[in-house]
PDB file of N, CA, C, O and CB in Angstrom:
ATOM      1  N   MET A   1      17.361  33.880   7.497  1.00  0.00           N
ATOM      2  CA  MET A   1      17.216  33.178   7.110  1.00  0.00           C
ATOM      3  C   MET A   1      17.981  33.685   5.045  1.00  0.00           C
ATOM      4  O   MET A   1      17.706  34.836   4.702  1.00  0.00           O
ATOM      5  CB  MET A   1      15.761  32.853   7.737  1.00  0.00           C
ATOM      6  N   SER A   2      18.624  33.002   4.211  1.00  0.00           N
ATOM      7  CA  SER A   2      19.323  34.048   3.527  1.00  0.00           C
ATOM      8  C   SER A   2      18.278  33.376   1.478  1.00  0.00           C
ATOM      9  O   SER A   2      17.803  32.352   1.967  1.00  0.00           O
ATOM     10  CB  SER A   2      21.802  33.752   3.884  1.00  0.00           C
ATOM     11  N   ALA A   3      18.071  33.356   0.849  1.00  0.00           N
ATOM     12  CA  ALA A   3      17.251  33.138   0.216  1.00  0.00           C
ATOM     13  C   ALA A   3      17.633  32.076  -0.219  1.00  0.00           C
ATOM     14  O   ALA A   3      16.669  31.327  -0.381  1.00  0.00           O
ATOM     15  CB  ALA A   3      16.915  33.938  -0.465  1.00  0.00           C
ATOM     16  N   MET A   4      18.934  31.451  -0.603  1.00  0.00           N
ATOM     17  CA  MET A   4      19.586  30.251  -0.883  1.00  0.00           C
ATOM     18  C   MET A   4      19.158  28.815   0.232  1.00  0.00           C
ATOM     19  O   MET A   4      18.939  27.637  -0.048  1.00  0.00           O
ATOM     20  CB  MET A   4      21.202  30.699  -0.800  1.00  0.00           C
ATOM     21  N   ASN A   5      19.165  29.483   1.439  1.00  0.00           N
ATOM     22  CA  ASN A   5      18.871  28.533   2.110  1.00  0.00           C
ATOM     23  C   ASN A   5      17.252  27.834   2.640  1.00  0.00           C
ATOM     24  O   ASN A   5      16.808  26.785   3.106  1.00  0.00           O
ATOM     25  CB  ASN A   5      19.598  28.914   2.982  1.00  0.00           C
ATOM     26  N   LEU A   6      16.798  29.130   2.230  1.00  0.00           N
ATOM     27  CA  LEU A   6      15.159  28.710   1.776  1.00  0.00           C
ATOM     28  C   LEU A   6      15.343  27.951   0.756  1.00  0.00           C
ATOM     29  O   LEU A   6      14.716  26.901   0.898  1.00  0.00           O
ATOM     30  CB  LEU A   6      14.079  29.904   1.299  1.00  0.00           C
ATOM     31  N   SER A   7      15.847  27.996  -0.089  1.00  0.00           N
ATOM     32  CA  SER A   7      15.247  27.956  -1.624  1.00  0.00           C
ATOM     33  C   SER A   7      15.890  26.138  -1.836  1.00  0.00           C
ATOM     34  O   SER A   7      15.475  25.315  -2.652  1.00  0.00           O
ATOM     35  CB  SER A   7      16.182  29.566  -3.031  1.00  0.00           C
ATOM     36  N   SER A   8      17.320  25.900  -0.491  1.00  0.00           N
ATOM     37  CA  SER A   8      17.253  24.259  -0.915  1.00  0.00           C
ATOM     38  C   SER A   8      16.106  23.531   0.385  1.00  0.00           C
ATOM     39  O   SER A   8      15.380  22.538   0.442  1.00  0.00           O
ATOM     40  CB  SER A   8      19.259  23.386  -0.791  1.00  0.00           C
ATOM     41  N   SER A   9      16.335  24.269   0.978  1.00  0.00           N
ATOM     42  CA  SER A   9      14.923  23.661   2.282  1.00  0.00           C
ATOM     43  C   SER A   9      13.310  23.575   2.260  1.00  0.00           C
ATOM     44  O   SER A   9      12.497  23.140   3.076  1.00  0.00           O
ATOM     45  CB  SER A   9      14.920  24.607   3.535  1.00  0.00           C
ATOM     46  N   ALA A  10      13.171  24.240   0.836  1.00  0.00           N
ATOM     47  CA  ALA A  10      12.069  23.935  -0.157  1.00  0.00           C
ATOM     48  C   ALA A  10      12.177  22.757  -0.713  1.00  0.00           C
ATOM     49  O   ALA A  10      11.456  21.793  -0.455  1.00  0.00           O
ATOM     50  CB  ALA A  10      11.968  24.817  -1.195  1.00  0.00           C
ATOM     51  N   ALA A  11      13.190  22.789  -1.595  1.00  0.00           N
ATOM     52  CA  ALA A  11      13.111  22.152  -2.147  1.00  0.00           C
ATOM     53  C   ALA A  11      13.686  20.099  -1.380  1.00  0.00           C
ATOM     54  O   ALA A  11      13.530  18.989  -1.889  1.00  0.00           O
ATOM     55  CB  ALA A  11      13.700  23.050  -3.184  1.00  0.00           C
ATOM     56  N   GLY A  12      14.153  20.420  -0.399  1.00  0.00           N
ATOM     57  CA  GLY A  12      14.492  19.340   0.464  1.00  0.00           C
ATOM     58  C   GLY A  12      12.747  19.089   0.865  1.00  0.00           C
ATOM     59  O   GLY A  12      12.154  18.090   0.456  1.00  0.00           O
ATOM     60  N   TYR A  13      12.197  19.955   1.555  1.00  0.00           N
ATOM     61  CA  TYR A  13      10.679  19.536   2.246  1.00  0.00           C
ATOM     62  C   TYR A  13       9.974  18.632   0.681  1.00  0.00           C
ATOM     63  O   TYR A  13       9.876  17.414   0.833  1.00  0.00           O
ATOM     64  CB  TYR A  13       9.453  21.456   2.858  1.00  0.00           C
ATOM     65  N   ARG A  14       9.481  19.240  -0.832  1.00  0.00           N
ATOM     66  CA  ARG A  14       9.256  18.339  -1.772  1.00  0.00           C
ATOM     67  C   ARG A  14       9.611  17.387  -1.806  1.00  0.00           C
ATOM     68  O   ARG A  14       8.815  16.452  -1.720  1.00  0.00           O
ATOM     69  CB  ARG A  14       9.439  18.542  -2.598  1.00  0.00           C
ATOM     70  N   ARG A  15      11.331  17.107  -1.987  1.00  0.00           N
ATOM     71  CA  ARG A  15      11.208  15.996  -2.008  1.00  0.00           C
ATOM     72  C   ARG A  15      10.792  14.572  -0.763  1.00  0.00           C
ATOM     73  O   ARG A  15      10.329  13.434  -0.839  1.00  0.00           O
ATOM     74  CB  ARG A  15      12.188  16.040  -2.526  1.00  0.00           C
ATOM     75  N   LEU A  16      11.145  15.229  -0.001  1.00  0.00           N
ATOM     76  CA  LEU A  16      11.091  14.286   0.999  1.00  0.00           C
ATOM     77  C   LEU A  16       9.089  14.339   0.967  1.00  0.00           C
ATOM     78  O   LEU A  16       8.125  13.977   1.641  1.00  0.00           O
ATOM     79  CB  LEU A  16      12.155  14.889   2.684  1.00  0.00           C
ATOM     80  N   VAL A  17       9.217  14.611   0.478  1.00  0.00           N
ATOM     81  CA  VAL A  17       7.069  14.856   0.982  1.00  0.00           C
ATOM     82  C   VAL A  17       6.865  13.891  -0.604  1.00  0.00           C
ATOM     83  O   VAL A  17       6.097  12.929  -0.607  1.00  0.00           O
ATOM     84  CB  VAL A  17       5.901  17.563   0.890  1.00  0.00           C
ATOM     85  N   TRP A  18       7.439  14.187  -1.549  1.00  0.00           N
ATOM     86  CA  TRP A  18       7.281  13.228  -2.907  1.00  0.00           C
ATOM     87  C   TRP A  18       7.894  11.588  -2.579  1.00  0.00           C
ATOM     88  O   TRP A  18       7.508  10.553  -3.124  1.00  0.00           O
ATOM     89  CB  TRP A  18       8.340  14.024  -4.349  1.00  0.00           C
ATOM     90  N   GLY A  19       8.827  11.715  -1.649  1.00  0.00           N
ATOM     91  CA  GLY A  19       9.281  10.496  -1.081  1.00  0.00           C
ATOM     92  C   GLY A  19       8.354   9.754  -0.071  1.00  0.00           C
ATOM     93  O   GLY A  19       8.724   8.667   0.375  1.00  0.00           O
ATOM     94  N   GLU A  20       7.327  10.224   0.256  1.00  0.00           N
ATOM     95  CA  GLU A  20       6.666  10.102   1.455  1.00  0.00           C
ATOM     96  C   GLU A  20       5.084   9.372   0.492  1.00  0.00           C
ATOM     97  O   GLU A  20       4.412   8.353   0.649  1.00  0.00           O
ATOM     98  CB  GLU A  20       6.569  11.905   2.488  1.00  0.00           C
ATOM     99  N   ILE A  21       5.050  10.073  -0.100  1.00  0.00           N
ATOM    100  CA  ILE A  21       3.898   9.754  -1.831  1.00  0.00           C
ATOM    101  C   ILE A  21       3.885   8.756  -2.175  1.00  0.00           C
ATOM    102  O   ILE A  21       2.867   8.071  -2.272  1.00  0.00           O
ATOM    103  CB  ILE A  21       4.193  10.331  -3.295  1.00  0.00           C
ATOM    104  N   LYS A  22       5.657   8.209  -2.609  1.00  0.00           N
ATOM    105  CA  LYS A  22       5.804   7.443  -3.642  1.00  0.00           C
ATOM    106  C   LYS A  22       5.662   5.820  -2.714  1.00  0.00           C
ATOM    107  O   LYS A  22       5.403   4.735  -3.233  1.00  0.00           O
ATOM    108  CB  LYS A  22       7.356   7.878  -4.527  1.00  0.00           C
ATOM    109  N   VAL A  23       5.912   6.081  -1.270  1.00  0.00           N
ATOM    110  CA  VAL A  23       6.567   5.221  -1.000  1.00  0.00           C
ATOM    111  C   VAL A  23       4.599   4.099  -0.225  1.00  0.00           C
ATOM    112  O   VAL A  23       4.278   2.924  -0.049  1.00  0.00           O
ATOM    113  CB  VAL A  23       8.214   5.946   0.150  1.00  0.00           C
ATOM    114  N   LEU A  24       3.947   5.445  -0.054  1.00  0.00           N
ATOM    115  CA  LEU A  24       1.945   5.382  -0.159  1.00  0.00           C
ATOM    116  C   LEU A  24       2.141   5.111  -0.998  1.00  0.00           C
ATOM    117  O   LEU A  24       2.854   4.170  -0.650  1.00  0.00           O
ATOM    118  CB  LEU A  24       0.687   6.482  -0.088  1.00  0.00           C
ATOM    119  N   ILE A  25       2.174   5.049  -2.573  1.00  0.00           N
ATOM    120  CA  ILE A  25       1.743   4.617  -3.020  1.00  0.00           C
ATOM    121  C   ILE A  25       2.070   3.043  -3.828  1.00  0.00           C
ATOM    122  O   ILE A  25       1.172   2.395  -4.366  1.00  0.00           O
ATOM    123  CB  ILE A  25       1.527   5.511  -3.314  1.00  0.00           C
ATOM    124  N   GLY A  26       3.235   2.688  -3.794  1.00  0.00           N
ATOM    125  CA  GLY A  26       3.892   1.944  -3.570  1.00  0.00           C
ATOM    126  C   GLY A  26       3.283   0.679  -2.354  1.00  0.00           C
ATOM    127  O   GLY A  26       3.292  -0.551  -2.415  1.00  0.00           O
ATOM    128  N   ARG A  27       2.750   1.701  -1.218  1.00  0.00           N
ATOM    129  CA  ARG A  27       2.223   0.277  -0.429  1.00  0.00           C
ATOM    130  C   ARG A  27       0.718  -0.232  -1.015  1.00  0.00           C
ATOM    131  O   ARG A  27       0.495  -1.437  -1.135  1.00  0.00           O
ATOM    132  CB  ARG A  27       2.017   0.614   1.429  1.00  0.00           C
ATOM    133  N   CYS A  28      -0.226   0.718  -1.345  1.00  0.00           N
ATOM    134  CA  CYS A  28      -1.360   0.437  -2.337  1.00  0.00           C
ATOM    135  C   CYS A  28      -1.723  -0.187  -3.056  1.00  0.00           C
ATOM    136  O   CYS A  28      -2.777  -0.735  -3.379  1.00  0.00           O
ATOM    137  CB  CYS A  28      -1.564   0.880  -2.866  1.00  0.00           C
ATOM    138  N   ARG A  29      -0.524  -0.088  -3.418  1.00  0.00           N
ATOM    139  CA  ARG A  29      -0.298  -1.157  -4.844  1.00  0.00           C
ATOM    140  C   ARG A  29       0.134  -2.062  -4.479  1.00  0.00           C
ATOM    141  O   ARG A  29       0.206  -2.792  -5.467  1.00  0.00           O
ATOM    142  CB  ARG A  29       0.575  -0.868  -6.001  1.00  0.00           C
ATOM    143  N   GLU A  30       0.730  -2.860  -3.161  1.00  0.00           N
ATOM    144  CA  GLU A  30       0.819  -4.197  -2.382  1.00  0.00           C
ATOM    145  C   GLU A  30      -0.069  -4.772  -2.446  1.00  0.00           C
ATOM    146  O   GLU A  30      -0.292  -5.907  -2.864  1.00  0.00           O
ATOM    147  CB  GLU A  30       1.039  -4.244  -1.183  1.00  0.00           C
ATOM    148  N   ARG A  31      -0.945  -3.675  -1.833  1.00  0.00           N
ATOM    149  CA  ARG A  31      -2.403  -4.405  -1.122  1.00  0.00           C
ATOM    150  C   ARG A  31      -3.584  -4.962  -2.500  1.00  0.00           C
ATOM    151  O   ARG A  31      -4.323  -5.944  -2.572  1.00  0.00           O
ATOM    152  CB  ARG A  31      -3.410  -2.860   0.057  1.00  0.00           C
ATOM    153  N   VAL A  32      -3.420  -4.261  -3.084  1.00  0.00           N
ATOM    154  CA  VAL A  32      -4.359  -4.673  -4.299  1.00  0.00           C
ATOM    155  C   VAL A  32      -3.244  -5.732  -5.089  1.00  0.00           C
ATOM    156  O   VAL A  32      -3.994  -6.601  -5.534  1.00  0.00           O
ATOM    157  CB  VAL A  32      -4.936  -3.113  -5.409  1.00  0.00           C
ATOM    158  N   TYR A  33      -2.157  -6.017  -5.399  1.00  0.00           N
ATOM    159  CA  TYR A  33      -1.656  -7.397  -6.214  1.00  0.00           C
ATOM    160  C   TYR A  33      -2.151  -7.963  -4.661  1.00  0.00           C
ATOM    161  O   TYR A  33      -2.793  -8.972  -4.952  1.00  0.00           O
ATOM    162  CB  TYR A  33       0.413  -7.657  -6.953  1.00  0.00           C
ATOM    163  N   SER A  34      -2.179  -7.827  -3.170  1.00  0.00           N
ATOM    164  CA  SER A  34      -1.801  -9.126  -2.653  1.00  0.00           C
ATOM    165  C   SER A  34      -3.645  -9.784  -2.462  1.00  0.00           C
ATOM    166  O   SER A  34      -4.138 -10.870  -2.157  1.00  0.00           O
ATOM    167  CB  SER A  34      -0.643  -8.911  -0.922  1.00  0.00           C
ATOM    168  N   ARG A  35      -3.985  -8.929  -2.700  1.00  0.00           N
ATOM    169  CA  ARG A  35      -5.568  -9.315  -2.476  1.00  0.00           C
ATOM    170  C   ARG A  35      -5.831  -9.785  -3.461  1.00  0.00           C
ATOM    171  O   ARG A  35      -6.109 -10.983  -3.409  1.00  0.00           O
ATOM    172  CB  ARG A  35      -6.608  -8.337  -2.190  1.00  0.00           C
ATOM    173  N   TYR A  36      -5.868  -9.219  -4.583  1.00  0.00           N
ATOM    174  CA  TYR A  36      -6.339 -10.282  -6.130  1.00  0.00           C
ATOM    175  C   TYR A  36      -5.778 -11.024  -5.968  1.00  0.00           C
ATOM    176  O   TYR A  36      -6.349 -12.085  -6.221  1.00  0.00           O
ATOM    177  CB  TYR A  36      -6.140 -10.023  -7.647  1.00  0.00           C
ATOM    178  N   GLU A  37      -4.206 -11.183  -5.419  1.00  0.00           N
ATOM    179  CA  GLU A  37      -3.350 -12.925  -5.469  1.00  0.00           C
ATOM    180  C   GLU A  37      -4.580 -13.888  -4.754  1.00  0.00           C
ATOM    181  O   GLU A  37      -5.045 -14.914  -5.249  1.00  0.00           O
ATOM    182  CB  GLU A  37      -1.444 -13.073  -4.156  1.00  0.00           C
ATOM    183  N   LEU A  38      -5.035 -13.163  -3.241  1.00  0.00           N
ATOM    184  CA  LEU A  38      -5.632 -13.711  -2.445  1.00  0.00           C
ATOM    185  C   LEU A  38      -6.757 -14.351  -2.920  1.00  0.00           C
ATOM    186  O   LEU A  38      -6.796 -15.577  -2.820  1.00  0.00           O
ATOM    187  CB  LEU A  38      -5.813 -12.989  -1.598  1.00  0.00           C
ATOM    188  N   MET A  39      -7.659 -13.771  -3.407  1.00  0.00           N
ATOM    189  CA  MET A  39      -9.109 -15.100  -4.085  1.00  0.00           C
ATOM    190  C   MET A  39      -9.023 -15.311  -4.826  1.00  0.00           C
ATOM    191  O   MET A  39      -9.984 -15.197  -5.586  1.00  0.00           O
ATOM    192  CB  MET A  39     -10.471 -15.081  -4.314  1.00  0.00           C
ATOM    193  N   SER A  40      -7.744 -15.833  -5.303  1.00  0.00           N
ATOM    194  CA  SER A  40      -7.238 -16.351  -7.119  1.00  0.00           C
ATOM    195  C   SER A  40      -6.549 -17.891  -6.250  1.00  0.00           C
ATOM    196  O   SER A  40      -5.792 -18.698  -6.790  1.00  0.00           O
ATOM    197  CB  SER A  40      -5.430 -14.827  -8.374  1.00  0.00           C
ATOM    198  N   LEU A  41      -7.020 -17.968  -4.938  1.00  0.00           N
ATOM    199  CA  LEU A  41      -6.708 -19.050  -4.188  1.00  0.00           C
ATOM    200  C   LEU A  41      -7.318 -19.529  -4.347  1.00  0.00           C
ATOM    201  O   LEU A  41      -8.271 -19.027  -4.942  1.00  0.00           O
ATOM    202  CB  LEU A  41      -6.511 -19.168  -3.204  1.00  0.00           C
ATOM    203  N   ASN A  42      -7.375 -21.140  -3.930  1.00  0.00           N
ATOM    204  CA  ASN A  42      -8.512 -22.224  -4.131  1.00  0.00           C
ATOM    205  C   ASN A  42      -9.000 -22.502  -2.640  1.00  0.00           C
ATOM    206  O   ASN A  42      -8.610 -21.525  -2.000  1.00  0.00           O
ATOM    207  CB  ASN A  42      -7.919 -23.734  -4.927  1.00  0.00           C
ATOM    208  N   GLU A  43      -9.322 -22.923  -2.227  1.00  0.00           N
ATOM    209  CA  GLU A  43      -9.683 -23.497  -1.031  1.00  0.00           C
ATOM    210  C   GLU A  43      -8.774 -24.560  -0.083  1.00  0.00           C
ATOM    211  O   GLU A  43      -8.851 -24.670   1.141  1.00  0.00           O
ATOM    212  CB  GLU A  43     -10.802 -24.082  -1.392  1.00  0.00           C
ATOM    213  N   GLY A  44      -7.806 -25.381  -1.088  1.00  0.00           N
ATOM    214  CA  GLY A  44      -7.143 -25.967   0.255  1.00  0.00           C
ATOM    215  C   GLY A  44      -5.811 -25.519   0.374  1.00  0.00           C
ATOM    216  O   GLY A  44      -4.994 -25.876   1.222  1.00  0.00           O
ATOM    217  N   ASP A  45      -5.628 -24.555  -0.717  1.00  0.00           N
ATOM    218  CA  ASP A  45      -4.580 -22.883  -0.076  1.00  0.00           C
ATOM    219  C   ASP A  45      -4.966 -22.263   0.917  1.00  0.00           C
ATOM    220  O   ASP A  45      -4.070 -21.661   1.511  1.00  0.00           O
ATOM    221  CB  ASP A  45      -4.513 -21.518  -1.003  1.00  0.00           C
ATOM    222  N   LEU A  46      -6.302 -22.156   1.460  1.00  0.00           N
ATOM    223  CA  LEU A  46      -6.596 -20.710   2.167  1.00  0.00           C
ATOM    224  C   LEU A  46      -7.011 -22.346   3.619  1.00  0.00           C
ATOM    225  O   LEU A  46      -7.306 -22.517   4.802  1.00  0.00           O
ATOM    226  CB  LEU A  46      -8.438 -19.082   1.153  1.00  0.00           C
ATOM    227  N   ARG A  47      -6.848 -22.784   2.884  1.00  0.00           N
ATOM    228  CA  ARG A  47      -6.931 -24.069   4.293  1.00  0.00           C
ATOM    229  C   ARG A  47      -5.668 -23.464   5.399  1.00  0.00           C
ATOM    230  O   ARG A  47      -5.570 -22.899   6.489  1.00  0.00           O
ATOM    231  CB  ARG A  47      -6.336 -26.216   3.578  1.00  0.00           C
ATOM    232  N   ASP A  48      -4.670 -24.103   4.111  1.00  0.00           N
ATOM    233  CA  ASP A  48      -3.794 -23.690   4.736  1.00  0.00           C
ATOM    234  C   ASP A  48      -2.698 -22.518   4.540  1.00  0.00           C
ATOM    235  O   ASP A  48      -1.588 -22.598   4.013  1.00  0.00           O
ATOM    236  CB  ASP A  48      -3.415 -24.589   4.860  1.00  0.00           C
ATOM    237  N   ILE A  49      -3.284 -21.506   5.070  1.00  0.00           N
ATOM    238  CA  ILE A  49      -3.204 -20.392   5.576  1.00  0.00           C
ATOM    239  C   ILE A  49      -3.916 -20.280   6.561  1.00  0.00           C
ATOM    240  O   ILE A  49      -3.767 -19.275   7.256  1.00  0.00           O
ATOM    241  CB  ILE A  49      -3.381 -19.565   4.863  1.00  0.00           C
ATOM    242  N   GLY A  50      -4.943 -21.310   6.938  1.00  0.00           N
ATOM    243  CA  GLY A  50      -6.058 -20.501   7.742  1.00  0.00           C
ATOM    244  C   GLY A  50      -7.135 -19.347   7.689  1.00  0.00           C
ATOM    245  O   GLY A  50      -7.462 -18.771   8.726  1.00  0.00           O
ATOM    246  N   LEU A  51      -7.666 -19.027   6.493  1.00  0.00           N
ATOM    247  CA  LEU A  51      -8.740 -18.254   6.189  1.00  0.00           C
ATOM    248  C   LEU A  51      -9.466 -19.250   5.352  1.00  0.00           C
ATOM    249  O   LEU A  51      -8.966 -19.982   4.498  1.00  0.00           O
ATOM    250  CB  LEU A  51      -8.403 -16.882   5.518  1.00  0.00           C
ATOM    251  N   THR A  52     -10.901 -19.168   5.770  1.00  0.00           N
ATOM    252  CA  THR A  52     -11.757 -19.341   4.683  1.00  0.00           C
ATOM    253  C   THR A  52     -12.667 -18.003   3.293  1.00  0.00           C
ATOM    254  O   THR A  52     -12.587 -16.798   3.054  1.00  0.00           O
ATOM    255  CB  THR A  52     -12.740 -20.046   5.576  1.00  0.00           C
ATOM    256  N   ARG A  53     -13.326 -19.021   2.829  1.00  0.00           N
ATOM    257  CA  ARG A  53     -13.555 -17.691   1.601  1.00  0.00           C
ATOM    258  C   ARG A  53     -13.792 -17.003   2.310  1.00  0.00           C
ATOM    259  O   ARG A  53     -12.844 -16.271   2.595  1.00  0.00           O
ATOM    260  CB  ARG A  53     -14.598 -17.573   0.428  1.00  0.00           C
ATOM    261  N   GLY A  54     -15.083 -16.729   3.057  1.00  0.00           N
ATOM    262  CA  GLY A  54     -15.555 -15.881   3.780  1.00  0.00           C
ATOM    263  C   GLY A  54     -15.006 -14.127   3.772  1.00  0.00           C
ATOM    264  O   GLY A  54     -15.525 -13.055   3.461  1.00  0.00           O
ATOM    265  N   GLU A  55     -13.228 -14.727   4.480  1.00  0.00           N
ATOM    266  CA  GLU A  55     -12.878 -14.582   5.631  1.00  0.00           C
ATOM    267  C   GLU A  55     -11.771 -13.985   3.880  1.00  0.00           C
ATOM    268  O   GLU A  55     -11.832 -12.829   3.461  1.00  0.00           O
ATOM    269  CB  GLU A  55     -12.730 -15.921   7.203  1.00  0.00           C
ATOM    270  N   ALA A  56     -11.315 -14.573   3.518  1.00  0.00           N
ATOM    271  CA  ALA A  56     -10.791 -13.700   2.251  1.00  0.00           C
ATOM    272  C   ALA A  56     -11.366 -12.709   1.248  1.00  0.00           C
ATOM    273  O   ALA A  56     -10.964 -11.745   0.597  1.00  0.00           O
ATOM    274  CB  ALA A  56     -10.404 -14.470   1.478  1.00  0.00           C
ATOM    275  N   GLU A  57     -12.825 -13.597   1.481  1.00  0.00           N
ATOM    276  CA  GLU A  57     -13.448 -12.281   0.147  1.00  0.00           C
ATOM    277  C   GLU A  57     -13.430 -11.009   1.286  1.00  0.00           C
ATOM    278  O   GLU A  57     -12.954  -9.945   0.889  1.00  0.00           O
ATOM    279  CB  GLU A  57     -15.674 -12.621  -0.750  1.00  0.00           C
ATOM    280  N   PHE A  58     -13.926 -11.082   2.666  1.00  0.00           N
ATOM    281  CA  PHE A  58     -13.638 -10.165   3.409  1.00  0.00           C
ATOM    282  C   PHE A  58     -12.278  -9.344   3.440  1.00  0.00           C
ATOM    283  O   PHE A  58     -12.632  -8.232   3.831  1.00  0.00           O
ATOM    284  CB  PHE A  58     -13.872 -10.671   4.402  1.00  0.00           C
ATOM    285  N   GLU A  59     -11.194  -9.321   3.275  1.00  0.00           N
ATOM    286  CA  GLU A  59     -10.278  -9.045   3.073  1.00  0.00           C
ATOM    287  C   GLU A  59     -10.077  -8.658   1.508  1.00  0.00           C
ATOM    288  O   GLU A  59      -9.175  -7.852   1.277  1.00  0.00           O
ATOM    289  CB  GLU A  59      -9.659  -9.909   3.631  1.00  0.00           C
ATOM    290  N   ALA A  60     -10.706  -9.073   0.591  1.00  0.00           N
ATOM    291  CA  ALA A  60     -10.296  -8.771  -0.538  1.00  0.00           C
ATOM    292  C   ALA A  60     -11.136  -7.272  -0.734  1.00  0.00           C
ATOM    293  O   ALA A  60     -10.535  -6.212  -0.908  1.00  0.00           O
ATOM    294  CB  ALA A  60     -10.561 -10.010  -1.579  1.00  0.00           C
ATOM    295  N   ALA A  61     -12.127  -7.348  -0.693  1.00  0.00           N
ATOM    296  CA  ALA A  61     -13.464  -6.237  -0.593  1.00  0.00           C
ATOM    297  C   ALA A  61     -12.826  -5.071  -0.088  1.00  0.00           C
ATOM    298  O   ALA A  61     -13.134  -3.956  -0.507  1.00  0.00           O
ATOM    299  CB  ALA A  61     -14.828  -6.667   0.511  1.00  0.00           C
ATOM    300  N   LYS A  62     -11.971  -5.249   0.770  1.00  0.00           N
ATOM    301  CA  LYS A  62     -11.155  -4.200   1.538  1.00  0.00           C
ATOM    302  C   LYS A  62     -11.026  -2.765   0.653  1.00  0.00           C
ATOM    303  O   LYS A  62     -10.406  -3.024  -0.378  1.00  0.00           O
ATOM    304  CB  LYS A  62      -9.578  -4.857   1.849  1.00  0.00           C
ATOM    305  N   PRO A  63     -11.368  -1.482   0.707  1.00  0.00           N
ATOM    306  CA  PRO A  63     -10.339  -0.433  -0.512  1.00  0.00           C
ATOM    307  C   PRO A  63      -8.748  -0.939   0.040  1.00  0.00           C
ATOM    308  O   PRO A  63      -8.155  -1.460   0.984  1.00  0.00           O
ATOM    309  CB  PRO A  63     -10.593   1.897  -0.226  1.00  0.00           C
ATOM    310  N   PHE A  64      -8.561  -0.306  -1.433  1.00  0.00           N
ATOM    311  CA  PHE A  64      -7.161  -0.161  -1.315  1.00  0.00           C
ATOM    312  C   PHE A  64      -6.061   1.075  -0.029  1.00  0.00           C
ATOM    313  O   PHE A  64      -4.876   0.946   0.276  1.00  0.00           O
ATOM    314  CB  PHE A  64      -6.985   0.225  -2.859  1.00  0.00           C
ATOM    315  N   TRP A  65      -6.726   1.797   0.278  1.00  0.00           N
ATOM    316  CA  TRP A  65      -6.514   2.510   0.700  1.00  0.00           C
ATOM    317  C   TRP A  65      -6.557   2.143   2.455  1.00  0.00           C
ATOM    318  O   TRP A  65      -6.192   2.890   3.362  1.00  0.00           O
ATOM    319  CB  TRP A  65      -7.189   3.339   0.019  1.00  0.00           C
ATOM    320  N   GLN A  66      -7.085   0.849   2.560  1.00  0.00           N
ATOM    321  CA  GLN A  66      -7.118   0.333   4.608  1.00  0.00           C
ATOM    322  C   GLN A  66      -6.538  -1.002   4.430  1.00  0.00           C
ATOM    323  O   GLN A  66      -6.814  -1.922   3.661  1.00  0.00           O
ATOM    324  CB  GLN A  66      -9.097   0.073   5.667  1.00  0.00           C
ATOM    325  N   LYS A  67      -5.688  -0.862   5.322  1.00  0.00           N
ATOM    326  CA  LYS A  67      -4.913  -1.553   5.557  1.00  0.00           C
ATOM    327  C   LYS A  67      -5.449  -2.814   6.116  1.00  0.00           C
ATOM    328  O   LYS A  67      -4.681  -3.720   6.441  1.00  0.00           O
ATOM    329  CB  LYS A  67      -4.132  -0.939   6.174  1.00  0.00           C
TER     330      LYS A  67
END
């Protein structure tokens, strides 16, 4: 393989890795936001979506990296 091919291959790999990191960060931010929103729901709203306050608190207490 020539130096040019190795260089472009490495650049492509870096772009791929950074792209995956961006997606992962976006998912983590979405989890944080969703859990924050879940905790802001009142009892009636929680009942409408089929959750108890305890279940909502359990979900909200999860770390951002955990599904």
